[in-house]
C-alpha positions as CSV (number, residue, x, y, z in Angstrom):
1,M,30.7,9.8,-9.3
2,S,34.3,9.4,-10.7
3,S,33.6,5.8,-11.8
4,D,30.4,7.0,-13.5
5,V,32.4,9.6,-15.4
6,E,35.0,7.2,-16.5
7,E,32.5,4.6,-17.6
8,I,30.6,7.1,-19.7
9,K,33.8,8.4,-21.3
10,N,34.8,4.8,-22.1
11,R,31.4,4.0,-23.7
12,I,31.0,7.2,-25.8
13,D,33.4,7.9,-28.7
14,I,34.2,11.6,-28.5
15,V,34.7,11.7,-32.3
16,D,31.1,10.3,-32.9
17,L,29.7,12.7,-30.3
18,V,31.4,15.9,-31.6
19,G,30.5,14.7,-35.2
20,E,26.8,15.0,-34.2
21,Y,27.3,18.8,-33.9
22,I,30.0,19.8,-36.4
23,R,31.7,18.4,-39.5
24,L,35.0,16.7,-38.7
25,T,37.8,15.7,-41.1
26,K,40.7,13.3,-40.5
27,A,44.0,14.9,-39.7
28,G,46.6,12.2,-39.0
29,S,45.7,10.4,-35.9
30,N,43.3,13.2,-34.8
31,W,40.3,15.0,-36.3
32,K,39.9,18.7,-37.1
33,A,37.1,21.2,-37.7
34,L,36.2,24.8,-37.7
35,C,35.8,25.7,-34.0
36,P,32.2,25.9,-32.9
37,F,33.1,28.4,-30.1
38,H,34.7,31.2,-32.0
39,N,35.0,32.7,-35.5
40,E,37.7,31.3,-37.8
41,K,38.3,30.5,-41.4
42,T,41.0,27.9,-41.0
43,P,40.3,24.8,-38.8
44,S,42.1,24.9,-35.4
45,F,39.7,22.7,-33.5
46,M,41.2,19.3,-32.9
47,V,39.7,16.1,-31.5
48,S,41.8,13.2,-30.2
49,E,40.1,9.8,-30.2
50,E,43.0,8.3,-28.1
51,R,42.9,11.0,-25.4
52,K,39.1,11.3,-25.5
53,S,39.5,15.1,-25.6
54,F,39.3,18.2,-27.8
55,H,41.2,21.4,-28.0
56,C,40.9,24.6,-30.1
57,F,44.3,26.3,-30.8
58,G,42.5,29.5,-31.7
59,C,40.4,30.2,-28.6
60,S,42.1,27.7,-26.2
61,K,38.8,26.0,-25.3
62,G,39.2,22.3,-24.6
63,G,38.1,19.3,-22.5
64,D,36.4,16.0,-22.7
65,I,32.9,14.9,-23.8
66,F,31.3,16.6,-20.7
67,T,33.0,19.9,-21.3
68,F,32.0,19.8,-25.0
69,V,28.3,19.1,-24.3
70,M,28.3,21.8,-21.6
71,E,29.6,24.3,-24.0
72,M,27.4,23.3,-26.9
73,E,24.2,23.0,-25.0
74,G,24.8,25.8,-22.5
75,I,24.2,23.5,-19.6
76,G,25.9,22.6,-16.3
77,F,28.0,19.6,-15.5
78,R,25.3,17.6,-13.8
79,E,22.9,18.1,-16.8
80,A,25.7,17.0,-19.2
81,L,26.4,14.0,-17.0
82,E,22.8,12.9,-17.0
83,Q,22.4,13.5,-20.7
84,L,25.5,11.5,-21.6
85,A,24.7,8.8,-19.0
86,Q,21.4,8.3,-20.8
87,K,23.1,8.2,-24.1
88,A,25.6,5.6,-22.8
89,G,22.9,3.5,-21.1
90,I,24.3,4.0,-17.6
91,T,22.3,4.5,-14.4
92,L,24.0,7.1,-12.2
93,K,24.9,6.5,-8.6
94,K,23.1,8.5,-5.9
95,R,24.4,11.9,-5.1
96,E,24.8,13.9,-1.9
97,A,21.6,15.2,-0.3
98,R,22.5,18.9,-0.9
99,D,23.2,18.2,-4.6
100,E,20.1,16.1,-4.9
101,K,18.0,19.0,-3.5
102,L,19.4,21.5,-6.0
103,E,18.9,19.2,-8.9
104,S,15.5,18.2,-7.8
105,S,14.3,21.8,-7.6
106,K,15.3,22.4,-11.3
107,K,13.9,19.0,-12.4
108,K,10.6,19.9,-10.7
109,L,10.3,23.0,-12.8
110,F,10.8,21.0,-16.0
111,E,8.2,18.6,-14.8
112,I,5.7,21.3,-14.2
113,L,6.2,22.9,-17.6
114,E,5.9,19.5,-19.3
115,L,2.7,18.7,-17.4
116,A,1.3,22.2,-18.3
117,T,2.2,21.5,-22.0
118,K,0.3,18.2,-22.0
119,W,-2.6,19.9,-20.3
120,Y,-2.7,22.6,-23.0
121,E,-2.4,19.9,-25.7
122,K,-5.3,17.9,-24.2
123,N,-7.5,21.1,-24.1
124,L,-6.7,21.6,-27.8
125,W,-7.7,18.2,-28.9
126,E,-10.4,17.2,-26.4
127,G,-11.5,20.3,-24.6
128,R,-14.5,22.6,-25.0
129,G,-14.2,25.0,-27.9
130,K,-11.5,22.8,-29.6
131,E,-13.3,23.2,-33.0
132,K,-12.7,27.0,-32.8
133,I,-9.0,26.7,-32.2
134,L,-8.4,23.8,-34.6
135,N,-10.3,25.5,-37.3
136,Y,-8.2,28.6,-36.9
137,L,-5.0,26.6,-37.1
138,H,-6.2,24.7,-40.2
139,E,-7.2,28.0,-41.8
140,R,-3.6,29.2,-41.2
141,G,-2.6,26.2,-43.3
142,L,-1.3,23.8,-40.6
143,N,-2.1,20.1,-40.7
144,D,-2.7,17.9,-37.6
145,G,0.7,16.3,-37.9
146,T,2.5,19.7,-37.8
147,I,0.3,20.9,-34.9
148,K,1.3,17.8,-32.9
149,K,5.0,18.0,-33.9
150,F,5.3,21.5,-32.4
151,R,3.0,20.5,-29.5
152,L,0.6,23.4,-29.9
153,G,-2.2,23.7,-27.2
154,Y,-4.9,25.8,-25.9
155,A,-5.3,27.6,-22.5
156,P,-9.0,28.0,-21.8
157,D,-10.5,31.1,-20.4
158,G,-10.6,31.2,-16.6
159,W,-8.4,32.6,-13.8
160,R,-7.1,29.4,-12.1
161,N,-7.7,26.4,-14.4
162,L,-4.1,25.4,-14.8
163,L,-3.1,26.4,-11.3
164,E,-5.8,24.2,-9.7
165,F,-4.8,21.3,-12.0
166,L,-1.2,21.5,-10.9
167,L,-2.1,22.0,-7.2
168,K,-4.1,18.8,-7.4
169,K,-0.9,17.1,-8.7
170,N,0.7,18.1,-5.4
171,Y,3.0,20.7,-6.8
172,D,3.9,23.6,-4.5
173,I,2.6,27.0,-5.6
174,A,6.0,28.6,-5.1
175,D,7.5,26.1,-7.6
176,I,4.7,26.6,-10.1
177,S,5.3,30.4,-9.9
178,K,9.0,30.0,-10.7
179,T,8.1,28.6,-14.2
180,G,6.5,31.9,-15.3
181,I,3.0,30.5,-16.0
182,L,1.4,32.4,-13.1
183,V,0.8,36.1,-12.4
184,E,1.2,37.3,-8.9
185,K,-1.3,39.8,-7.4
186,D,-1.6,41.5,-4.0
187,S,-3.1,38.8,-1.7
188,A,-5.8,41.3,-0.5
189,Q,-6.8,42.3,-4.0
190,K,-10.0,40.9,-5.5
191,I,-9.7,39.4,-9.1
192,Q,-12.9,39.3,-10.9
193,N,-14.7,39.5,-14.2
194,T,-18.3,38.7,-15.3
195,Q,-17.9,35.0,-14.7
196,Y,-15.3,34.6,-11.9
197,E,-14.7,36.1,-8.5
198,I,-11.8,34.9,-6.5
199,Q,-11.1,36.1,-3.0
200,D,-7.8,36.1,-1.1
201,T,-5.4,34.7,-3.7
202,K,-2.0,35.9,-4.8
203,Y,-1.8,33.9,-8.1
204,Y,-3.7,33.3,-11.2
205,D,-3.0,31.8,-14.7
206,R,-0.9,34.0,-16.9
207,F,-2.3,32.5,-20.1
208,R,-6.1,32.5,-20.6
209,D,-8.1,31.9,-23.8
210,R,-4.9,31.7,-25.8
211,I,-3.3,29.3,-28.4
212,M,-0.1,28.0,-26.7
213,F,3.3,27.6,-28.4
214,P,5.7,25.7,-26.1
215,I,9.2,27.1,-26.2
216,Q,11.8,24.3,-26.0
217,D,15.5,24.3,-25.3
218,I,18.1,22.6,-27.5
219,M,17.4,19.3,-25.7
220,G,13.6,19.6,-26.5
221,R,12.6,20.4,-22.9
222,V,9.9,22.9,-22.4
223,V,11.3,26.1,-20.8
224,G,8.4,28.6,-21.4
225,F,5.5,29.5,-23.7
226,S,4.5,32.0,-26.3
227,A,0.7,32.5,-26.4
228,R,-1.5,34.1,-29.1
229,V,-4.9,35.4,-28.2
230,A,-7.6,33.0,-29.4
231,P,-9.8,33.9,-32.4
232,G,-12.8,35.9,-31.1
233,G,-10.8,36.6,-27.8
234,D,-10.4,39.9,-26.0
235,E,-9.0,42.4,-28.6
236,K,-7.9,44.8,-25.8
237,T,-5.2,42.4,-24.7
238,A,-1.8,41.9,-26.4
239,K,-1.9,39.7,-29.5
240,Y,1.1,37.7,-28.2
241,I,2.5,37.4,-24.7
242,N,5.5,35.3,-23.6
243,T,6.8,33.7,-20.5
244,S,8.9,36.2,-18.6
245,Q,12.5,35.6,-17.8
246,T,12.9,32.6,-15.4
247,E,15.5,30.3,-14.1
248,L,14.9,28.0,-17.2
249,Y,14.0,30.6,-19.9
250,D,16.3,33.3,-21.2
251,K,14.9,34.8,-24.4
252,S,18.4,36.1,-25.4
253,K,19.7,32.5,-25.6
254,I,16.7,30.4,-26.9
255,L,15.9,30.0,-30.6
256,Y,12.4,28.7,-31.3
257,G,12.4,25.4,-33.1
258,L,16.2,24.8,-32.9
259,H,15.7,21.4,-31.1
260,L,13.9,20.2,-34.3
261,A,16.0,22.2,-36.8
262,K,19.6,21.6,-35.6
263,T,20.2,18.4,-37.6
264,E,18.7,19.8,-40.8
265,I,20.7,23.0,-40.4
266,K,23.9,21.0,-40.2
267,K,22.9,18.8,-43.1
268,R,22.1,21.8,-45.4
269,D,24.8,24.0,-43.9
270,E,22.3,26.8,-43.7
271,A,19.8,28.2,-41.3
272,I,16.7,30.3,-42.1
273,L,15.7,32.8,-39.5
274,V,12.2,34.1,-39.4
275,E,10.3,36.4,-37.0
276,G,7.5,34.4,-35.4
277,N,6.5,31.0,-34.2
278,M,3.9,30.5,-36.9
279,D,6.5,31.4,-39.6
280,V,8.8,28.6,-38.2
281,I,6.0,26.0,-38.1
282,A,4.7,26.9,-41.6
283,S,8.2,26.8,-43.0
284,H,8.9,23.4,-41.5
285,Q,5.7,22.1,-43.0
286,A,6.7,23.5,-46.4
287,G,9.9,21.4,-46.3
288,F,12.3,23.8,-44.7
289,G,13.2,21.9,-41.5
290,N,16.2,24.3,-41.0
291,T,14.0,27.2,-40.0
292,I,14.2,28.9,-36.5
293,A,13.0,32.1,-34.9
294,V,14.1,34.6,-32.3
295,S,12.3,34.7,-29.0
296,G,12.4,38.5,-28.9
297,T,12.4,41.2,-31.6
298,A,16.0,40.7,-32.8
299,L,18.9,38.4,-32.6
300,A,21.1,38.5,-29.5
301,P,24.9,37.8,-29.6
302,E,24.4,34.5,-27.6
303,Q,21.9,33.3,-30.2
304,V,24.3,34.1,-33.1
305,K,27.0,32.0,-31.3
306,T,24.5,29.1,-31.1
307,I,23.7,29.4,-34.8
308,K,27.4,29.4,-35.7
309,R,27.8,26.0,-34.0
310,Y,25.8,24.5,-36.8
311,T,26.5,26.7,-39.8
312,E,28.2,29.8,-41.2
313,N,25.3,30.6,-43.5
314,L,22.1,32.4,-42.5
315,K,19.1,33.6,-44.5
316,I,16.9,36.1,-42.8
317,G,13.2,36.2,-43.7
318,F,11.6,39.0,-41.7
319,D,8.4,40.8,-42.5
320,M,10.0,44.0,-44.0
321,D,7.5,46.5,-42.6
322,V,9.0,49.3,-40.5
323,A,9.2,47.1,-37.4
324,G,10.5,44.2,-39.3
325,Q,13.2,46.3,-41.0
326,E,14.4,47.6,-37.7
327,A,14.5,44.1,-36.2
328,A,16.3,42.8,-39.3
329,K,18.9,45.6,-39.1
330,R,19.7,44.9,-35.5
331,S,20.0,41.2,-36.2
332,I,22.1,41.7,-39.3
333,R,24.7,43.9,-37.6
334,I,25.3,41.3,-35.0
335,C,25.6,38.6,-37.7
336,L,28.1,40.7,-39.8
337,G,30.2,41.2,-36.7
338,S,30.4,37.4,-36.2
339,E,31.4,36.7,-39.8
340,L,28.2,34.9,-40.7
341,D,27.4,34.9,-44.4
342,V,24.0,36.6,-44.3
343,K,21.4,36.8,-47.0
344,I,18.0,38.3,-46.9
345,I,14.8,36.7,-48.1
346,L,12.6,39.3,-49.9
347,L,8.9,38.8,-49.7
348,D,6.4,40.8,-51.8
349,G,3.8,43.1,-50.2
350,G,5.3,43.1,-46.6
351,K,3.9,39.7,-45.9
352,D,5.4,37.3,-43.4
353,A,6.6,33.8,-44.2
354,A,3.5,32.1,-42.8
355,D,1.1,34.1,-45.0
356,V,3.2,33.5,-48.1
357,I,3.4,29.8,-47.4
358,R,-0.4,29.5,-46.8
359,E,-1.1,31.2,-50.1
360,N,1.5,29.4,-52.1
361,P,4.4,27.3,-50.7
362,K,6.2,27.6,-54.0
363,L,6.6,31.3,-53.6
364,W,8.4,30.8,-50.3
365,R,10.7,28.2,-51.9
366,E,11.5,30.6,-54.7
367,A,12.1,33.5,-52.2
368,V,14.5,31.3,-50.2
369,E,16.4,30.3,-53.3
370,R,16.8,33.8,-54.6
371,A,17.8,35.3,-51.3
372,E,20.5,38.0,-51.9
373,S,23.6,39.1,-50.1
374,I,22.6,41.5,-47.3
375,L,25.2,44.1,-48.5
376,D,23.8,43.9,-52.1
377,Y,20.3,44.5,-50.6
378,Y,21.5,47.6,-48.6
379,F,23.3,49.0,-51.6
380,K,20.3,48.7,-53.9
381,D,18.0,50.1,-51.2
382,A,20.2,53.2,-50.5
383,F,20.9,54.0,-54.2
384,S,17.2,53.7,-55.0
385,R,16.3,56.3,-52.4
386,Y,19.0,59.0,-52.8
387,D,20.5,60.8,-55.8
388,A,24.0,59.4,-56.1
389,K,25.1,62.4,-58.3
390,S,24.3,65.1,-55.8
391,P,26.7,66.0,-52.9
392,V,23.8,65.7,-50.4
393,G,22.7,62.3,-51.9
394,K,26.3,61.0,-51.8
395,K,26.6,62.0,-48.1
396,K,23.4,60.2,-47.2
397,I,24.3,57.1,-49.1
398,A,27.8,57.0,-47.6
399,R,26.5,57.6,-44.1
400,E,23.9,54.8,-44.4
401,L,26.1,52.2,-46.0
402,L,29.3,52.9,-44.0
403,N,27.2,52.4,-40.9
404,V,26.7,48.8,-42.1
405,I,30.1,48.2,-43.7
406,K,31.8,49.1,-40.4
407,D,30.2,46.1,-38.8
408,V,31.7,43.6,-41.3
409,A,34.3,41.8,-39.2
410,N,36.3,40.3,-42.0
411,P,38.8,43.0,-43.2
412,V,39.0,41.6,-46.7
413,E,35.3,41.6,-47.2
414,Q,35.1,45.1,-45.6
415,A,37.7,46.4,-48.0
416,H,35.7,44.9,-50.9
417,W,32.6,46.8,-50.0
418,I,34.5,50.1,-49.4
419,R,35.9,49.8,-52.9
420,V,32.4,49.1,-54.4
421,L,31.0,52.1,-52.6
422,S,33.9,54.2,-53.7
423,E,33.4,53.3,-57.3
424,K,29.6,53.9,-57.2
425,L,30.0,57.3,-55.5
426,E,33.1,58.3,-57.4
427,T,34.8,59.0,-54.1
428,G,38.2,58.0,-52.9
429,E,38.6,54.8,-51.0
430,K,40.9,56.5,-48.5
431,V,38.2,59.0,-47.5
432,L,35.7,56.2,-46.8
433,S,38.2,54.1,-45.0
434,E,39.1,57.0,-42.8
435,V,35.5,57.5,-41.8
436,I,35.2,53.9,-40.7
437,R,38.6,54.1,-38.9
438,K,37.4,57.2,-36.9
439,V,34.1,55.5,-35.9
440,K,36.0,52.4,-34.7
441,S,38.6,54.3,-32.8
442,E,36.0,56.3,-30.9
443,K,34.4,53.0,-29.7
444,K,37.7,51.5,-28.5
445,E,38.0,51.3,-24.7
446,A,41.2,52.1,-23.0
447,V,42.5,49.0,-21.2
448,S,42.5,49.6,-17.4
449,P,45.4,48.6,-15.2
450,E,43.0,46.0,-13.6
451,K,42.3,44.5,-17.0
452,Q,46.0,44.4,-17.8
453,K,46.8,42.7,-14.5
454,T,44.1,40.1,-15.2
455,A,45.4,39.6,-18.7
456,G,48.9,39.0,-17.4
457,A,47.7,36.5,-14.8
458,G,45.7,34.7,-17.5
459,G,48.8,34.6,-19.8
460,Q,50.8,33.0,-17.1
461,S,48.1,30.4,-16.5
462,V,48.1,29.5,-20.2
463,L,51.9,29.3,-20.2
464,T,51.9,27.1,-17.1
465,K,49.4,24.7,-18.5
466,R,51.5,24.4,-21.7
467,M,54.6,23.6,-19.8
468,I,52.8,20.9,-17.7
469,G,51.5,19.4,-20.9
470,I,55.0,19.2,-22.4
471,F,56.4,17.7,-19.2
472,A,53.7,15.0,-19.1
473,A,53.7,14.3,-22.8
474,F,57.5,14.0,-23.2
475,P,58.9,13.3,-19.7
476,K,62.0,11.4,-21.0
477,E,62.9,14.1,-23.5
478,C,62.5,16.8,-20.9
479,R,64.1,15.2,-17.8
480,R,67.0,17.7,-17.7
481,E,64.5,20.6,-17.8
482,I,62.4,19.1,-15.1
483,E,65.4,19.2,-12.7
484,K,65.9,22.9,-13.4
485,V,62.3,23.9,-12.5
486,S,61.6,25.6,-9.2
487,I,58.1,25.2,-7.7
488,S,58.2,28.8,-6.5
489,D,58.2,29.9,-10.2
490,F,54.5,28.9,-10.4
491,Q,51.5,30.6,-8.9
492,G,48.4,28.4,-8.7
493,E,48.2,25.8,-5.9
494,K,47.0,23.1,-8.3
495,E,49.8,23.9,-10.7
496,K,52.4,23.8,-7.9
497,K,51.2,20.4,-6.7
498,I,51.4,19.0,-10.3
499,I,54.9,20.4,-10.8
500,S,55.9,18.9,-7.5
501,A,54.7,15.5,-8.6
502,I,56.5,15.9,-12.0
503,K,59.8,16.8,-10.2
504,E,59.4,13.7,-8.0
505,K,58.7,11.3,-10.8
506,R,61.1,12.9,-13.3
507,E,61.3,10.9,-16.5
508,N,58.4,8.7,-15.3
509,A,56.0,11.7,-15.0
510,S,53.7,10.4,-17.7
511,L,50.0,11.4,-18.0
512,E,48.9,8.0,-16.5
513,A,51.3,8.4,-13.6
514,L,50.1,11.9,-12.8
515,K,46.4,10.9,-13.1
516,A,47.1,8.2,-10.4
517,V,48.3,11.0,-8.1
518,F,45.4,13.3,-8.9
519,P,42.3,11.2,-9.4
520,D,39.8,14.0,-9.1
521,Y,37.8,14.8,-12.2
522,E,38.9,18.5,-12.6
523,T,42.6,17.8,-12.4
524,E,42.3,14.8,-14.7
525,K,40.5,17.0,-17.3
526,F,43.2,19.7,-16.9
527,L,46.0,17.1,-17.5
528,D,44.2,15.5,-20.5
529,E,43.8,18.9,-22.2
530,A,47.4,20.0,-21.5
531,V,48.9,16.7,-22.8
532,F,46.6,16.6,-25.8
533,E,47.7,20.2,-26.8
534,A,51.4,19.3,-26.4
535,E,51.1,16.1,-28.4
536,V,49.4,17.9,-31.3
537,E,51.9,20.8,-31.2
538,F,55.1,18.6,-30.8
539,G,54.0,15.4,-32.6
540,D,56.4,13.5,-34.8
541,L,55.5,15.5,-37.9
542,S,56.0,18.9,-36.3
543,G,59.8,19.0,-36.4
544,L,59.7,20.9,-33.0
545,D,61.8,20.0,-30.0
546,P,59.7,19.9,-26.8
547,A,62.8,20.2,-24.5
548,E,63.9,23.4,-26.4
549,E,60.5,24.9,-26.1
550,L,60.5,24.2,-22.4
551,K,63.7,26.1,-22.0
552,K,62.1,29.1,-23.7
553,S,58.9,28.8,-21.7
554,L,60.8,28.6,-18.4
555,K,62.8,31.6,-19.3
556,R,59.6,33.5,-20.1
557,L,57.9,32.4,-16.9
558,K,60.8,33.7,-14.8
559,S,60.8,36.9,-16.8
560,E,57.1,37.5,-16.2
561,N,57.5,36.8,-12.5
562,M,60.4,39.3,-12.3
563,K,58.4,41.9,-14.2
564,R,55.5,41.5,-11.8
565,K,57.8,42.0,-8.8
566,I,59.3,45.1,-10.4
567,V,55.9,46.6,-11.0
568,G,54.9,45.9,-7.4
569,I,58.1,47.5,-6.0
570,A,57.6,50.6,-8.3
571,Q,54.2,51.1,-6.7
572,D,55.7,50.7,-3.2
573,I,58.3,53.3,-4.1
574,K,55.6,55.8,-5.1
575,A,53.8,55.1,-1.8
576,A,56.9,55.6,0.2
577,E,57.8,58.8,-1.6
578,K,54.3,60.1,-0.9
579,S,54.6,59.4,2.8
580,G,58.0,60.9,3.0
581,D,59.7,57.7,4.1
582,R,63.2,58.2,2.6
583,K,64.7,55.1,4.3
584,K,62.1,52.9,2.7
585,V,62.5,54.6,-0.6
586,K,66.3,53.9,-0.6
587,E,65.7,50.3,0.5
588,L,63.2,49.7,-2.3
589,M,65.3,51.4,-4.9
590,G,68.0,48.9,-4.1
591,E,65.6,46.0,-4.7
592,F,64.3,47.6,-7.8
593,Q,67.8,48.0,-9.3
594,N,68.8,44.4,-8.4
595,L,65.6,43.0,-10.0
596,T,66.0,45.1,-13.2
597,S,69.6,43.9,-13.5
598,M,68.5,40.2,-13.1
599,L,65.7,40.8,-15.6
600,S,68.2,42.1,-18.2
601,Q,70.3,38.9,-17.7
602,I,67.3,36.7,-18.2
603,S,66.2,38.6,-21.3
């Protein structure tokens, strides 16, 4: 496994790989970009071609090509390994039986969904009743090329057509069920209609007499389906039904069409978000290959994070009927909170994108081009519905717009809209700012002692990693500080072992020397990240002294350890007082005073 990992890292240039996802610019010997993992205006995301690693100085995420793909694609290590192995043209060595079994199970689910997709496609193009479905799709304005590009299909009427097809392919019914394409019934219940009667079965096809829209993940693998009732089908059933939540399909993370749109989104530096599958497909056919859709009724935070990996600019083109407006509002609030630049595409007559494109693609292009700032839209809408001169009207406008402005994450932008609202309502800015401040303060959660404790531990972990990075990046410059370090100052077992190796090797404790001591992938990755961060921070052009920084860090580490001990003793004193153990209280008070005295000397 380790040799596979190293071979893949040697064959794939991390700069080329990261550049496929985000825009990189040269920064000395490294490359920089806006971080794809958190909101920022100034680039703090660095990529080192020499170290084959990346690090963000804003959110502290870092790693190698595997970590990057795992974060960007939302996949596990094994999936990233297989994806990059394929990219590098490497055949992976066999794995342990237990790992093979786990991976095989997930792989089987993907196989079943892919086979189901091909079966639906074949029914659309070759099955009985194909004319009815194809005519409908053509009437909706889709050409054959577009239908094939999005892999549309047809699930014929019948209770077990797909199930029996898959069983004949020797797939286990339990695995088929895990994909979400079956519905489970009580085994003793009889399922029947005018044509079918099936006895003693627990499962039947979820999708029957429906047009099938495969839902694919970022890698293009089918993870589920959205299905529309076929023309002339049962009007009593829901118009659209989707695959339920499964091991592979999470509607809060998937964006329909993203696997086809991601390159175009990055190229145009803009994404178009629409409501439905047909809207996406029609928009792509009309020349807007940067169009995607939600899998539910509104955007989820995870989906916004995914969009931000590719662009900061989003245009929302929802059908602005009552339901559409509500979905748009929920989506917009999440976007404003993530500092996306959001614009709204206004369509006449409450039509959706697919209808507009079918009637006249030019109207859609014009609507996309004249999309307006979401705050401008809200301002116009509110001021058109209420009397801005009356006290009641002012109150309603302020309440409605402040409810949106409070979600704007950027303080400069938020201040701008407060000033605009103040001028339009002829009301003081301070009054409006105070309303927002009160709303925000009410939502703030008090930090629990447990959270504070966790935060402290996390802080020490970051500090320790930074110190190890400086030691390994500049062992000769820091040899005196290495001698002063005590292993007992550190908490984590891994960190203690690394510090022990550094003390043993002293000025020879280079990255390569430490990697030879710790050949496992996780420790190598940790060391690569730590050294990369140190090299960027204390490089030749920084003017900073790594040895001096180590002195400060070691002092801070000892101080934090001392504070943690003091807090623990203070809690023990309270417990002893409560139990009436005066001798224990006196003993602990002595320790408490000694430690506080030592802390004052360190500080």
